[in-house]
C-alpha positions in Angstrom: 106.0 92.2 92.0 102.3 91.5 92.4 100.2 94.3 94.5 97.4 94.3 96.6 94.0 95.1 95.0 91.5 96.7 97.6 87.9 97.1 97.1 85.7 99.9 98.6 82.7 99.9 100.5 79.8 102.7 98.8 78.5 104.9 102.0 76.6 107.4 99.8 75.3 107.1 95.8 74.7 110.6 95.9 75.5 111.3 92.3 77.8 114.4 92.3 78.5 116.3 89.5 82.1 116.9 90.7 82.5 115.3 94.5 85.7 116.7 95.6 88.1 118.5 98.5 87.1 115.5 101.0 88.3 117.1 104.8 88.1 115.2 107.5 87.2 116.9 110.9 88.7 115.1 113.8 86.5 117.0 116.5 82.9 117.0 114.7 84.2 112.9 113.7 82.9 114.3 110.4 83.5 114.2 106.2 83.0 117.1 104.7 83.6 117.3 101.2 82.3 118.9 97.9 80.2 119.3 94.8 82.2 121.5 92.9 79.7 121.8 90.2 76.3 121.5 92.1 77.3 124.3 94.2 77.2 122.0 97.2 78.9 121.2 100.6 78.1 117.6 101.9 79.1 116.1 105.7 78.8 113.1 106.3 79.3 111.6 110.1 81.7 108.8 110.6 79.7 107.2 113.4 76.2 106.9 112.5 76.1 107.8 108.7 73.8 110.8 109.2 74.1 113.1 105.9 74.1 116.8 105.4 74.5 119.3 102.8 74.5 122.9 102.2 73.8 124.8 99.0 76.4 127.4 98.1 76.0 130.6 95.9 78.9 129.6 93.6 81.3 126.7 93.3 82.8 125.6 96.3 86.2 124.0 95.5 87.5 123.1 98.7 87.1 123.5 102.3 89.6 124.2 105.3 89.5 124.2 109.0 90.9 127.0 111.1 93.1 126.9 113.9 91.1 128.5 116.2 87.9 126.6 115.3 85.8 129.6 114.4 84.4 128.5 110.8 86.5 127.3 108.1 88.2 128.4 105.0 87.0 127.7 101.7 87.6 128.0 97.8 84.4 129.7 96.4 84.5 130.5 92.7 87.0 133.2 92.3 87.7 133.9 96.0 89.1 132.6 99.2 86.4 132.6 102.0 86.0 132.7 105.5 83.0 130.3 105.8 80.6 129.9 109.1 78.0 127.0 108.9 75.9 127.4 111.7 73.3 128.5 112.9 73.0 130.0 109.4 75.8 130.2 106.2 77.4 133.2 106.5 80.6 134.2 103.9 83.2 136.3 104.4 85.3 137.1 101.7 89.3 137.1 102.6 91.2 136.8 98.9 90.5 136.8 95.1 93.6 134.7 93.7 91.3 135.0 90.5 90.1 137.3 88.3 86.3 137.2 88.0 84.8 136.7 84.4 88.0 135.4 83.3 86.9 131.7 82.7 89.0 130.5 85.9 88.5 129.1 88.8 90.0 127.5 92.1 90.0 123.7 92.6 92.1 121.7 95.2 93.8 123.2 98.4 95.3 122.2 101.2 96.8 123.0 104.7 100.2 122.8 105.8 101.8 122.4 109.3 103.0 125.9 109.2 98.8 127.1 108.7 99.4 128.1 105.4 96.9 127.2 102.4 98.3 125.6 99.4 95.5 126.5 96.6 95.5 125.9 92.9 93.7 127.2 90.1 92.5 126.2 86.7 90.3 127.1 83.3 87.6 125.9 83.9 86.5 125.1 80.0 89.2 125.3 78.2 91.4 123.4 80.1 94.1 123.3 77.3 95.4 126.5 78.4 98.1 126.7 81.0 96.2 129.5 83.1 96.5 127.4 86.4 98.3 128.5 88.9 99.6 127.6 92.3 99.1 129.8 95.2 100.3 129.9 99.2 98.0 131.9 101.3 99.8 132.6 104.2 98.4 132.0 107.6 99.2 135.7 108.1 96.4 136.1 104.9 100.0 137.3 102.3 98.6 135.8 99.3 101.5 134.8 96.8 101.6 133.4 93.4 104.1 130.3 93.9 104.1 128.3 90.3 102.7 128.8 87.1 101.8 127.4 83.8 99.9 124.6 84.8 96.8 123.2 82.7 94.9 121.2 85.8 96.1 122.1 89.2 95.4 119.1 91.5 95.8 117.3 94.5 98.5 119.1 96.7 99.5 116.8 99.6 102.8 117.4 101.5 105.4 114.9 103.3 105.5 114.1 106.6 108.1 116.3 107.8 107.0 119.3 105.7 110.2 119.6 103.7 107.8 118.3 100.5 104.9 119.6 98.4 103.7 117.2 96.0 101.5 118.9 93.3 100.1 117.2 89.8 98.8 119.0 86.4 96.3 116.1 85.7 95.7 116.8 82.1 99.5 116.0 81.0 99.4 113.2 83.7 102.6 114.4 85.7 102.6 114.6 89.6 105.7 117.4 90.2 107.6 117.7 94.1 108.7 120.5 95.1 111.3 121.3 98.3 110.0 123.5 100.8 112.1 126.3 102.0 112.3 127.4 105.2 110.9 130.7 104.3 107.7 129.1 102.5 109.6 129.5 99.2 109.2 126.5 96.7 112.5 124.9 94.8 112.5 123.4 91.5 109.6 121.3 90.0 110.4 118.1 89.4 108.9 115.6 87.7 107.8 113.1 90.5 105.6 110.5 88.0 104.4 110.5 85.1 101.0 108.4 84.3 100.1 106.2 81.2 96.2 108.0 80.9 95.2 105.3 78.6 96.0 102.6 81.6 96.2 104.3 85.0 94.0 107.8 84.5 94.9 111.2 85.0 96.3 111.9 88.1 93.6 114.1 90.8 93.5 114.5 94.7 95.5 112.9 97.1 96.8 112.2 100.2 99.8 110.7 102.6 99.5 108.3 105.0 101.2 107.4 108.2 104.4 106.3 106.4 104.8 109.1 103.7 103.3 107.2 101.3 101.0 109.0 98.8 97.5 107.8 97.8 96.2 109.1 94.4 92.7 108.9 92.8 92.9 108.4 89.1 90.4 110.1 87.1 89.3 108.0 84.1 91.3 105.3 85.5 89.0 103.4 87.9 90.9 103.7 90.5 93.1 104.8 93.9 96.6 103.8 94.0 99.2 103.9 96.9 102.8 105.0 95.9 105.8 104.8 98.3 108.1 107.9 97.7 109.9 107.3 95.4 107.1 106.8 93.5 106.4 102.7 93.5 103.1 101.2 92.9 102.3 99.6 96.5 98.7 98.9 96.1 95.3 99.7 94.2 91.9 100.1 95.1 89.8 99.1 92.4 86.8 101.4 91.9 83.7 100.7 90.7 83.4 103.9 89.0 85.6 106.0 86.4 86.2 109.0 87.6 87.1 108.8 91.3 88.5 112.2 92.3 89.8 112.4 95.8 90.7 110.9 99.0 91.5 111.4 102.6 91.7 109.5 105.9 89.4 109.9 108.8 87.3 107.9 111.5 88.6 107.4 115.2 91.9 106.0 114.3 92.4 107.3 110.9 92.5 104.0 109.0 89.2 104.6 106.8 90.0 106.1 103.3 86.7 108.0 102.4 86.8 108.7 98.5 84.7 111.4 96.4 84.0 110.6 92.8 82.2 112.4 90.1 79.8 112.2 86.9 81.2 115.5 84.9 81.2 114.7 80.9 79.5 112.3 81.0 76.7 111.5 78.5 73.2 109.7 79.1 74.9 106.4 78.1 78.1 106.5 79.9 75.9 107.4 82.7 73.9 104.3 82.5 77.2 102.1 82.1 78.1 103.8 85.7 75.5 104.3 88.1 77.2 104.7 91.0 79.3 107.8 89.5 79.4 111.0 91.9 79.1 108.4 94.9 81.9 108.2 98.1 83.0 105.2 99.0 85.3 104.3 102.0 88.2 101.6 102.1 89.4 100.1 105.8 93.3 100.1 105.6 96.2 98.7 107.9 97.8 101.6 107.7 96.2 104.9 108.8 96.8 108.7 107.9 98.0 111.7 109.7 95.7 114.8 111.2 94.7 117.5 108.6 96.1 120.6 109.4 94.3 123.8 109.8 94.4 127.6 108.3 96.1 130.3 110.8 
């Protein structure tokens, strides 16, 4: 069976070392995303393309809106913090899932419909070590370790009905799925899809569309792909960069897929061959996304 191939539009050739964590803010009609290694939070206005940047004091890993509309939640190095951007950047530490000076940091995160945050961690340099964990920060502020022994935690996403959590371990190229109990606990880990790294790259950030299908950025694979809930490949976005990192739906109709990318780990020759690495892209799609969940 042939699947359609789509092509993205270049929005911002900012050259992020590790562009990640895209989040659409519907009230502001703004895309937020991070340059994790560049210690910078970026904003891109969907209406007119205006660009914004806020330096951060540590590796900024992700951003999630709060249900009360008062600032954001963010992963900042080892900590989960409350973050305000206006009138000036202000940070309040709320939890420390990762021990300082351990070499481990936070990575991807998403909120669920109940107002909880699911956040992963990984060893920043020795990526083969199984130091990564999946945490849940409850809407009530309680922090729990939900899954251990991950190498590179990436891309949590939730099914439309909130009963399934998808989560990737990028280094072995595996995406797992867990049933979520009524009390928020996770069922046994099940392999959802294994990726051929030589052909497909590694599964990175992901999002779910309004039909319950998953869009997964594939680091090293130069593509973002749409999969049915059973793992069947449905469509491919051919990326002009080697390392797409994550994606999220945005725009007034949630039919614009925004895609981040990275140049992390590239030498001078590789960057010359991949001049748009680290840029922000978008693709207009017929299918839309769903509004992003908030914390609290």
